[in-house]
Residue, then its C-alpha position, 0 to 999 in steps of 0.5 A: m925759608a922763602v917757602r915757608a914765608i911765601t905759603l903763610s903769606i898766600a895762605m893769610i891773603a887766601a883766608t882774608a879774602l874768605w872772610g870778607l866774601s863770608v860777611y857780604s855773603a850772609d849780610a845779603m842773605a839777612g837782607k842787609v845792604s853791604h857797605d865799605g865803610y867810606g860811604v862810595s856803595s851808599i853815594t852810587q845806590n842813590 
């Protein structure tokens, strides 16, 4: 049972990471500036 839980956890973390990368790359291809939602990236770009 523990092996199944570990496998599922790793799969979910990998899926979340790939989803995040796809969102940022799709925004970059559309010419949008990606932001983190906290305003940190907009502060560092000025």
